[in-house]
C-alpha atoms as one frame of an Amber mdcrd trajectory, in Angstrom:
protein
  22.700   0.185  10.030  21.740   2.710   7.369  19.314   5.364   8.608  15.790
   5.733   7.081  15.786   8.104   4.032  11.934   7.870   3.965   9.345   7.183
   6.704   5.543   7.092   6.145   4.060   6.879   9.693   0.415   5.983  10.241
  -0.954   6.481   6.796  -4.686   6.197   6.275  -6.343   6.743   3.149  -9.991
   5.823   2.301 -12.175   5.826  -0.865 -15.896   5.331  -1.039 -16.754   2.025
   0.477 -13.102   0.998   1.180 -10.121   1.779   3.403  -7.238   1.366   1.191
  -4.553   2.086   3.715  -5.391   1.625   7.334  -2.733   3.271   9.755   0.253
   2.016   7.782   3.858   2.733   8.820   6.473   2.065   6.218  10.317   2.777
   6.254  12.967   2.867   3.457  16.616   2.861   4.258  19.063   4.506   2.116
  20.649   2.268  -0.399  18.256  -0.615   0.030  15.841  -2.318  -2.297  12.633
  -2.718  -0.392   9.791  -4.858  -1.693   6.095  -4.068  -1.064   4.149  -7.165
  -1.424   0.414  -7.808  -1.219  -2.710  -9.175  -2.913  -4.423  -7.306  -5.662
  -6.245  -4.454  -3.929  -4.058  -4.645  -0.901  -3.241  -0.909  -0.858   0.294
  -0.960  -2.305  -0.110   1.329  -5.216  -2.331   3.621  -3.164   0.380   3.892
  -0.577   3.063   4.706  -3.136   0.756   7.165  -4.936   0.602   9.107  -1.750
   4.363   9.237  -1.429   4.454  10.404  -5.055   1.725  13.016  -4.515  -0.978
  11.668  -6.636  -3.089  11.134  -3.446  -3.119  12.938  -0.304  -3.357  10.892
   2.911  -6.372  11.428   5.133  -4.074  11.243   8.019  -0.322  10.457   8.840
   2.902  12.032   8.046   5.780  11.531   5.628   9.395  12.126   6.663  12.543
  12.465   4.617  15.821  12.069   6.537  13.960  12.522   9.702  12.345  15.749
   8.679   8.502  16.077   7.943   7.793  16.907   4.343   4.704  17.826   2.446
   3.936  16.165  -1.071   0.783  17.503  -2.522   1.706  16.575  -6.212   4.226
  14.623  -8.452   6.084  17.853  -8.822   6.572  18.063  -4.967   7.727  14.454
  -5.005  10.350  15.195  -7.777  11.464  18.230  -5.853  12.217  15.730  -3.082
  13.941  13.454  -5.229  11.205  10.841  -5.472  10.412   9.165  -8.902   7.934
   6.604  -9.878   7.567   4.037 -12.646   3.792   3.506 -12.782   2.064   0.273
 -13.360  -0.126   1.906 -15.861   2.018   3.989 -17.921   1.784   7.912 -17.614
   2.865   8.555 -21.194   1.566  10.880 -23.887   0.849   8.402 -26.802   1.168
  10.832 -29.625   4.611  12.198 -28.305   8.038  10.754 -29.003  10.033   8.644
 -26.423  12.278  11.600 -25.898   9.393  14.126 -25.443   7.766  11.982 -22.873
  11.134  11.517 -20.982  11.795  15.288 -20.854   8.316  16.318 -20.261   8.113
  18.973 -17.574  11.880  19.215 -17.297  12.960  20.363 -20.693  16.196  22.087
 -21.148  16.013  24.985 -23.391  18.393  27.564 -25.136  16.802  31.054 -25.834
  13.330  29.301 -25.425  14.167  26.513 -27.865  14.434  22.776 -26.602  18.023
  21.586 -27.084  17.013  18.187 -28.727  20.357  17.132 -30.011  22.023  17.663
 -26.550  19.073  15.926 -24.698  19.224  12.932 -27.267  22.966  12.589 -26.540
  22.273  12.353 -22.839  19.478   9.886 -23.176  21.389   7.553 -25.419  24.275
   7.752 -22.780  21.568   6.855 -20.119  20.221   3.897 -22.279  23.813   2.528
 -22.657  24.632   2.820 -19.060  21.532   1.015 -17.761  21.052  -1.194 -20.979
  17.790   0.063 -21.603  17.748   0.539 -25.406  14.934   2.688 -26.883  14.524
   4.707 -30.186  14.290   8.428 -28.690  12.327   9.357 -31.902   9.771   6.477
 -31.941   6.229   7.489 -31.207   4.865   6.021 -27.884   1.688   4.548 -29.686
   3.803   2.758 -32.246   6.204   1.008 -29.865   5.659  -2.209 -27.909   4.425
  -2.299 -24.153   7.887  -3.381 -23.101   9.459  -0.368 -24.794   6.767   1.934
 -23.145   7.987   0.400 -19.777  11.601   1.184 -20.631  10.438   4.794 -21.399
   8.926   5.175 -17.888  12.168   3.831 -16.222  14.268   6.322 -18.320  11.942
   9.193 -17.468  12.767   8.630 -13.831  16.396   8.088 -14.380  16.607  11.147
 -16.325  15.410  13.233 -13.520  18.265  11.885 -11.274  15.724  10.927  -8.595
  17.278   9.361  -5.412  14.251   7.592  -4.288  12.837   5.246  -6.925   9.478
   3.562  -6.802   8.924   0.687  -9.287   5.285  -0.290  -9.493   5.037  -3.850
 -11.138   7.964  -2.810 -13.473   8.360  -6.513 -14.686   4.855  -7.265 -15.635
   5.323  -6.674 -19.368   9.002  -7.508 -19.695  10.550 -10.569 -21.206  12.630
 -13.033 -18.966  15.835 -11.567 -20.409  14.572  -8.046 -19.828  13.618  -8.948
 -16.251  16.960 -10.239 -15.503  18.591  -7.079 -16.900  16.356  -4.927 -14.848
  17.247  -6.845 -11.703  20.957  -6.116 -12.538  20.032  -2.500 -13.180  18.142
  -2.189  -9.755  21.198  -3.782  -7.806  23.532  -1.187  -9.659  21.214   1.695
  -8.845  21.200   0.658  -5.056  24.983   0.318  -5.094  25.179   3.951  -6.277
  23.266   4.939  -3.218  19.812   5.051  -4.672  16.941   3.694  -2.471  14.461
   1.523  -4.292  10.757   0.514  -3.435   9.741  -2.578  -5.652   6.088  -3.248
  -5.904   5.742  -6.846  -7.364   3.589 -10.047  -6.999   6.756 -12.275  -8.268
   8.166 -13.856  -5.075  11.190 -14.986  -7.034  12.085 -11.488  -7.908  11.831
 -10.424  -4.294  14.109 -13.270  -3.078  16.765 -12.526  -5.777  17.047  -8.728
  -5.623  15.549  -7.298  -2.294  16.883  -6.678   1.085  13.650  -6.256   2.941
   9.983  -6.783   2.170   6.886  -5.338   3.809   3.596  -7.344   3.394   0.245
  -5.647   3.117  -3.220  -7.333   3.265  -6.602  -5.662   2.780  -5.089  -2.306
   3.489  -3.338  -3.342   6.743   0.429  -3.787   7.561   0.917  -7.439   8.126
   4.824  -7.550   8.649   8.230  -6.400   7.537  10.994  -8.989   7.120  14.577
  -9.287   5.991  14.567 -11.209   2.773  17.448 -13.367   3.932  15.490 -14.740
   6.771  12.312 -15.811   4.933  11.167 -17.871   1.850   8.522 -17.803  -0.798
   6.167 -19.997   1.063   6.211 -17.901   4.123   5.815 -14.646   2.078   2.800
 -16.137   0.199   1.124 -17.121   3.378   1.547 -13.587   4.869   0.258 -12.182
   1.628  -2.892 -14.193   1.096  -3.476 -15.549   4.541  -3.452 -19.204   3.549
  -0.921 -21.662   1.882  -0.606 -21.385  -1.977   0.014 -24.235  -4.256   2.724
 -23.162  -6.792   2.210 -26.487  -8.804  -0.410 -26.300 -11.383  -2.384 -29.481
 -11.262  -3.769 -30.910 -14.496  -4.428 -34.213 -16.146  -3.476 -35.135 -19.703
  -5.334 -33.112 -22.481  -8.095 -34.833 -24.572  -7.814 -33.402 -28.063 -10.981
 -32.774 -29.773 -11.988 -30.975 -33.044 -10.250 -27.996 -34.482 -11.444 -24.657
 -33.182  -8.992 -22.269 -34.593  -6.793 -22.426 -37.701  -4.576 -19.836 -39.164
  -3.356 -20.427 -42.727  -0.485 -18.442 -44.443  -1.190 -15.206 -42.355   0.892
 -12.119 -43.426   0.854  -8.792 -42.033   2.702  -5.614 -43.303   2.584  -2.674
 -41.417   1.087   0.253 -43.356   3.077   2.867 -41.584   6.524   1.274 -41.211
   6.174  -1.131 -44.437   7.544  -3.831 -42.133   6.682  -7.327 -42.874   5.599
  -8.172 -39.130   3.990 -11.593 -39.763   5.354 -14.024 -42.236   3.206 -17.035
 -43.424   1.924 -17.826 -39.896   0.023 -21.154 -39.928  -1.077 -23.332 -36.979
  -4.067 -24.974 -35.355  -5.535 -24.917 -31.955  -7.854 -27.854 -31.138 -10.553
 -28.326 -28.351  -9.199 -29.595 -25.115  -5.706 -28.092 -25.341  -3.795 -25.102
 -24.168  -1.420 -23.873 -26.801   1.231 -21.120 -25.649   2.796 -18.783 -28.038
   6.283 -18.050 -26.559   8.836 -15.503 -27.867  10.866 -12.472 -26.949   8.692
  -9.276 -26.853   8.520  -7.532 -30.237   8.637 -10.613 -32.502   5.078 -10.246
 -33.681   3.153 -11.558 -30.809   1.080  -8.304 -30.290   0.108  -7.956 -33.986
  -0.717 -11.646 -34.134  -3.136 -11.163 -31.244  -4.704  -8.313 -32.965  -5.229
 -10.184 -36.199  -6.895 -13.159 -34.424  -9.123 -10.898 -32.401 -10.014  -8.750
 -35.346  -8.402  -5.546 -34.271  -6.120  -5.819 -37.349  -6.890  -7.089 -40.749
  -4.071  -9.407 -42.189  -2.489  -8.456 -45.400  -3.074 -12.082 -46.647  -4.074
 -15.446 -45.294  -7.141 -17.049 -43.850  -8.502 -17.459 -40.101 -11.045 -20.015
 -39.431 -13.130 -20.259 -36.180 -15.082 -23.370 -35.690 -14.602 -24.160 -39.372
 -16.012 -20.796 -40.504 -13.664 -18.375 -42.512 -13.831 -15.142 -40.126 -10.828
 -13.382 -41.914 -13.072 -10.549 -42.837 -15.617 -10.986 -40.247 -16.225  -8.275
 -37.527 -15.057  -8.357 -33.905 -18.663  -8.488 -32.913 -19.142 -11.616 -35.049
 -16.144 -13.399 -33.523 -17.374 -12.553 -30.065 -20.821 -13.758 -30.687 -19.629
 -16.930 -32.487 -17.174 -18.619 -30.156 -14.210 -16.437 -29.327 -13.241 -14.845
 -26.141 -10.475 -12.359 -25.873  -8.313 -11.311 -22.827  -6.264  -8.467 -24.376
  -2.693  -7.528 -23.626  -3.622  -3.905 -22.803  -6.489  -3.942 -20.456  -6.962
  -0.214 -20.386  -6.956   0.341 -24.206  -8.848  -2.871 -25.213 -10.158  -4.662
 -22.106 -12.203  -2.009 -20.112 -14.216   1.237 -20.304 -12.410   2.909 -17.284
 -15.153   5.504 -16.635 -17.980   2.899 -16.691 -19.177   0.768 -13.650 -17.659
  -2.662 -12.935 -21.122  -4.212 -13.668 -21.305  -2.549 -17.109 -17.663  -3.713
 -17.950 -18.600  -7.294 -16.954 -21.495  -7.298 -19.391 -19.594  -5.875 -22.403
 -19.810  -8.978 -24.433 -23.418  -9.733 -23.336 -25.277  -6.455 -23.076 -26.806
  -6.695 -26.511 -28.191 -10.162 -25.831 -31.344 -11.299 -23.839 -31.982 -10.762
 -20.882 -29.618  -7.938 -20.717 -31.549  -5.950 -23.301 -35.076  -6.045 -24.704
 -36.193  -4.039 -27.742 -32.967  -2.220 -27.746 -33.430  -1.060 -23.941 -30.733
  -2.022 -21.452 -31.966  -4.163 -18.437 -29.549  -2.724 -15.829 -31.115  -4.974
 -13.154 -29.999  -8.120 -15.034 -26.513  -6.456 -15.672 -26.021  -5.872 -12.093
 -27.145  -9.569 -11.149 -24.353 -10.763 -13.522 -22.077  -8.352 -12.264 -22.598
  -9.603  -8.624 -22.227 -13.252  -9.620 -18.801 -12.676 -11.382 -17.705 -10.516
  -8.435 -18.384 -13.506  -6.191 -17.235 -16.240  -8.365 -13.799 -14.497  -9.294
 -13.218 -12.690  -6.057 -13.144  -9.244  -7.716 -12.486  -6.656  -5.176 -13.860
  -3.149  -5.291 -15.011  -0.526  -2.896 -18.546  -0.189  -4.202 -18.937  -3.563
  -5.835 -20.927  -3.580  -9.119 -21.029   0.362  -8.937 -17.369   0.849  -8.724
 -15.810   2.590 -11.808 -13.267   0.219 -13.408 -10.677   2.983 -13.547 -10.863
   3.315  -9.744  -9.860  -0.471  -9.186  -6.524  -1.952  -8.745  -4.650  -3.322
 -11.668  -4.962  -6.884 -10.628  -8.754  -6.589  -9.881  -9.089  -4.993 -13.432
  -7.416  -7.961 -14.843  -9.636 -10.314 -12.746 -12.721  -8.689 -14.177 -11.595
  -9.149 -17.665 -10.875 -12.789 -17.073 -14.330 -13.301 -15.377 -16.018 -11.754
 -18.299 -14.338 -13.765 -20.964 -14.697 -17.067 -19.303 -18.235 -16.303 -18.267
 -19.006 -16.173 -22.126 -18.483 -19.897 -22.265 -16.575 -19.609 -25.831 -15.188
 -22.334 -27.769 -12.022 -20.608 -28.127 -10.094 -18.333 -25.663  -7.473 -15.979
 -26.971  -5.451 -14.989 -23.585  -2.681 -12.549 -23.898  -0.517 -12.005 -20.726
  -3.225 -13.508 -18.708  -1.856 -13.098 -15.233  -0.141  -9.705 -15.861  -0.236
  -7.876 -12.516  -1.921 -10.719 -10.570  -0.730 -11.823  -7.158   0.318 -15.430
  -6.416  -3.242 -16.525  -5.158  -4.862 -14.947  -8.149  -2.442 -16.629 -10.575
  -3.239 -19.813  -8.927  -6.887 -19.236  -9.370  -6.466 -17.922 -13.070  -4.522
 -20.908 -14.116  -6.922 -23.219 -12.384  -9.795 -21.626 -14.348  -7.891 -22.058
 -17.561  -7.271 -25.740 -16.960 -11.043 -26.179 -16.106 -12.003 -24.504 -19.404
  -9.598 -26.783 -21.335 -11.020 -29.820 -19.540 -14.489 -28.731 -20.610 -13.325
 -29.031 -24.302 -12.406 -25.355 -25.042  -9.483 -24.417 -27.253  -7.173 -21.902
 -25.598  -4.324 -19.852 -27.197  -2.153 -18.154 -24.563   0.421 -15.463 -25.645
   2.892 -15.146 -22.742   6.264 -13.663 -22.086   6.459 -15.571 -18.750   8.183
 -18.936 -19.363   7.173 -20.208 -15.898   3.678 -19.824 -17.038   4.291 -21.466
 -20.500   5.847 -24.579 -18.890   3.109 -24.863 -16.073   0.050 -24.342 -18.071
   0.522 -25.175 -21.821   0.112 -28.592 -23.434   1.809 -27.433 -26.558   4.262
 -24.617 -27.241   4.631 -22.563 -30.503   7.799 -20.356 -30.700   7.708 -17.046
 -32.772  10.806 -15.333 -33.874  10.899 -12.255 -36.223   7.184 -12.942 -37.242
   7.564 -16.634 -37.999   6.658 -19.861 -36.246   9.953 -21.488 -35.808   9.035
 -24.396 -33.486   5.819 -26.382 -32.732   6.354 -28.932 -29.916   4.513 -30.555
 -26.991   5.495 -28.929 -23.842   6.717 -32.106 -22.145   9.194 -32.585 -25.072
  11.171 -29.371 -24.733  13.350 -27.848 -22.061  13.773 -24.349 -21.069  17.124
 -24.009 -22.578  16.000 -25.560 -26.034  13.150 -23.103 -25.901  15.360 -20.293
 -25.389  17.504 -21.100 -28.482  14.422 -21.037 -30.705  13.280 -17.840 -29.059
  16.563 -16.245 -29.851  16.666 -17.440 -33.423  19.581 -19.812 -33.018  17.482
 -22.620 -33.973  14.586 -22.939 -36.333  12.490 -25.864 -37.605  10.540 -26.189
 -40.835   6.862 -26.239 -39.803   4.838 -28.927 -41.619   2.011 -27.570 -43.816
  -1.157 -26.822 -41.923  -4.460 -27.783 -43.628  -7.932 -29.342 -42.993  -8.443
 -33.098 -43.665 -11.118 -34.188 -45.939 -13.716 -34.478 -43.026 -12.765 -30.991
 -41.919 -13.111 -29.705 -45.369 -16.574 -31.017 -45.688 -17.415 -29.162 -42.398
 -15.976 -25.860 -43.946 -18.055 -26.395 -46.837 -21.165 -26.925 -45.056 -20.591
 -23.849 -42.898 -19.448 -21.625 -45.678 -23.007 -20.229 -45.835 -22.848 -18.890
 -42.175 -23.316 -15.192 -42.085 -22.801 -12.560 -39.490 -25.457 -12.470 -36.822
 -27.481  -9.253 -36.819
């Protein structure tokens, strides 16, 4: 049996109102892939942040190869060969990919960074691990998936021997996930030791040697993956049986709630034609999923619908009102909810309290304000209600800062806020990113409930399991165009994959309002933005 390369013995870490790690002992063997599994807020990321030097344990000791070591900063961790791919990226957005990868370990000659030499090494790494990136691209201009690749390459560039992957597949496409699994196996075969934090049980079963389960800050069990299964793991993780099948009845289609007509978007910076004549409808009582390989225009389409980007041309109708030039506030107040792809940039104010974040879409309305003054008492009442209804876990409840919560609980807070708005239309992008199996089950159940109440839902997802489990209809986007519009029950995974890869393409029928709908549009054309 391989000896332990890392041992974390009796680790305890407390934050105000919560014990994140309660006397946990964790062991990593040389050359193994060891999964760390647990619900949102179970203490996984905290434990690994202690190993990486971002937190200091209140008590306990870390050993490497049987010798006690002190890790007080990420620099100490790197000195001991420990690297970490963070769930929430630690990247400088105005720097290039290359500059982020070499930050802190720059190779210089006479005080000048040897960029050509470094770029050559980086491209060799990209080819070796099949993690292609543009070294000169600016972080803020690349997709979330590319940012994730940058994080992985940053760790590999430092030649770390102990690799911590914190939810690395949350923003990757199925194809990218498959490649990452291969990469991880190859790294382990090279003798590197990997800690893999994930909520995806299929990934654990397919790639890991052992798994350690945490629940509410406590160690529950460590098992050999070959001797367990998904059902047992989910039970240890949440303390109850989990239903992996999404239960839903046939959809009852109602009036149109969103229509896009001939939407085009040309990026001002790159001049790339990102969206090309996008036209489709979403009706009340249905969940439509937009499927595609990351980087084919999904992000920009979400920005255009939500109002974060203005289309170059085309029209957007919400409840038969042209909102193409309307503000984000107008859309929020007139029937749109938005669960964004990037919860930190567009979903939360990280230095504000949980209750204030939960009221972001309502604080300007009664009873949360009166004569322009915030009624904090009512905001806290709303916060307590949503914390209870959506099982949002935080150390200080409504007073917890959003930035101090686990990623999964941050996501649950956004879902709670947007569903609580009781909107006619929900734009949900990567809805269950970072959620554990119990929270995924709950989130999907909530989406089905909203559909059955007559809401229209557009989900943009990279997870084909989610697409097939939840959606009634699938739109496939490829290179900025809609290439397929089909009922979910009428398509297979393989067929969908052909459309996603651009191998097949359908001519999409013209999307337009019928005579009855045109009459409604005309009647509502005098609707102006609420003050």
